[in-house]
N, C-alpha and C positions, 0 to 999 in steps of 0.2 A: 504494500500500499504506500509506503514511503517512496520507493521507487517510481510509483505511478504519479505521485504528486510532483516529484521532481522532473519527470519526464515532460509533463504538460508544460512547464515553464521552458525547458530546453527546446521543445518543438517549436515554440513560438520565437525564440531569439536566435537559436542555432539551426533550426531546420532538422528534418529527420535523418539526413545522411550523417551530418556531424554528431547527432545523438546516438546513432548506431556505432559510430567510430569511438565513442566514449564507453558504450556498454560492452562491446566486444572485448577490448583489452581488459577491462575491469573484471569481466567474467573469467577470462583466461588467468588472470592473476590470482583470482579467488580460488579456482580449482588447483592451481599450483600451490597455493598456500596450504590447502588441505593434504596435499602430498608431502610437503617438506617440513611441516611443523607438527608438533604434538601437544603443545599447550591448549588447555581447553577454551580459554578465552580467545585465542587466535583462531581455532577451529569454529567457534560460534560466529565470530566476526566474519570469517570467510563464507559461512552459510548465509548470513545476512547480505553480504556483497553480492553473492550469487543471485539471491532474490532480486536485489536492486538492479542487477545487470539484466536479468531476464525482463524486468519492466522497461529498462532503457532500450532494448532491442525488439521486443515483440510488437508493441503498437506502432513504433516508428517504421519497422519494416512493412507493415501492411500500408501505412500511410505513404510511404516512399514509393511502393510499387504502384499504388493507385494514382499517384501524382505523375509518374514518369510514363506510365503505360498508355497507349492509345485507347481511346474509348471502346473500340471494337474488341479489345483484349483484356479489358481490367477485369470482367467477371470471371474469366477462365483462369487468369493469373491468380486471383484471390483463392479460387477453388484449388489451385495447385499448392498454395500455402497450406491449406487444410490437410491436403494429402501428405505434404512434407512433414507436418506436425505429427501425424499418425506413423509416418516412416521413422521419425525420431523416436517415438515411444516404443515402437517394435524393435528398433536397434538397441534400446537400453535393455530390453528383455534378453535379446541375443547375447549381449555382453555379459549380462547376469548368468546366463547359462553356461558361459565358458569357464566358470569357477575362478575368475580373476579376483584378486583382492580389491578392496574399495579404493585404495590409493592407486592402483593401476588403472582403474576405470576413470579416476579423476584425471590422469596424465592423458588418456585418450580424449577425454571431453575437452581438456585444454588445448590439445592439438587440433581438434575439430573447429575450433574458433579462428584459427590461423587463416585457412583459405578465404572465408567471407570477409575477414578483416582486410586482407590484401585486396580482394576483388573491389570492395566498396570504396577503398581508398582511391582508385583510379576512375571512379564514377563521378560525374559532376552532381552538384545539388539539383534538386527538382526544380524544373521551370516555374511551377506554380509558387513555391516558397520564394524562389528568387524575385518573382514579379511582385509578391506582397511587400518585399523589402525594397522595391523600387530599383532593382538591378535587372532591367529589362534586357540590356545587351547580354548579360551573362545568361539569361533565360533563353535568349536565341541561340546561344552557343549550346546550351544544354539540350534544347529541342533538336538541333542538328546532330548532336551526338546520338541521341536516341532514335531519331527518325531517318537520319541519313539525308544527304543533300538533295535527294530525289523526292523527299516528302514534301508536302505542302505546309512547310514550317511557318511561313508568314501568316497565313490565314489562322492556324492553330494558335499562333502567339497572339493575335489580335483578340481571339475569343478568350484566352487566359487573362490578358489585360483587362478586357471588359468585365469578366467575372470578379477579378480583384478589386476593380473600381467600385462594382456594386457592393461587394462585401465591405469595402472600406467605407462606404457611405453609412453604414450601421454597425461600426465596429466597437462603439462604446458599450460598457457593461449595461447602462441603463437602456440603451436602445435595443440590445439583444434581449433583455427581460421583457421589454415591451412586446417584442416579436413573439415571445414564448407564450405570452398570455392569449394569443389569438386561439380560439377554440380548437380548430383542426390541428394546429401545431402542438397545443397543450396536451390534447388526447393522444397523439403519437408519441410525444415525449414521455408521458406517464406510462403508456404501454411498454416502450422500450426500457424504460428505468425499472419497471416491475420484472421484466424478463431478465434483465441483467442482474437484479438482486436475487431472483429466486433460482437462477441457473446454478450457483455453486451448491445449492441445497439438494440438488437431484441425486447425488451420491456418486457420480462417476469420478470427481476430483480426488476424493481420499481413496477410491479403489485402485487407481492406477499405482501409486507408490507402494501400496500394501497387498498387490495382487498375488505375489508368490506366497506371502504369509497366509492370506485367505485360503489359497487353494492347497496349502500344506496341512491338510487335515488328516487325522488317522484314517487308514483304510483307503486312501485315494488310489484309484486304479492305475494312474500314471504318474510320472515325476512332476512335481509342481513347476519346475522351469519349463518343461514341455508344455504344461497346461497354460502357463501364462503366455508362452509363444503362440499357442493356438487362439487364445482368447484376443491377443493383440491383432493376430492376422485377420481374424473375423471382423474386428473393428476397423481394420484398414480396408478391407473389402466393403464394409457397410458404408464407409465414408465415400468411397468412389461411386457406389450405386446412388447414395443420397445426392451427390453432386450432379450425377447424370440426370436424376429425376428433376432437380431444381433447374 
């Protein structure tokens, strides 16, 4: 929760790309801290930092992808993010089934953060965020980077600038609150707020980290590690089917 509060401020002032570049090294350092230190307070601090780094990367990643992707691809790319999340959970159960120590797994997780850290470093900031900061020339270069010189960059940039100007006309907190009081907007806001509040209570979130323990019951017909792999694989397949239906 602390990481989420900090993320909101960083997204406004630094943009999603820079926020991700802060979160990934922080997470890698925290995982390495779990490997090389044994003091309890350092281990607890590393766990807190891992939670903060997760918040610094998760939402900015979705926002960055939405802002840089062409409108014809945004829905599919966000769907791929959901699939990637399930692949990550599946890989964690695979690593657990290899009988590695928890310190060895921490090293693997720290190394996994290096490739996206290098990749995002060479990507430009999103054109929409650059436009909101008045950096239109940099936004044009960013669009050229993501669309190529053959894309209709100028027309898309004009639309991005227009949307930024419309949003800027009501950017004060009081004006935004007044917009929120409109009946249709308020109903949708309350509906989404209720879903977001109730979603963590449906039971899946605590099951994921304790799945192997839950399945390790007396008289289980198969190994609990294999059981967790099967459960995770069905969840992965279910996610793909869900996205196809959507």
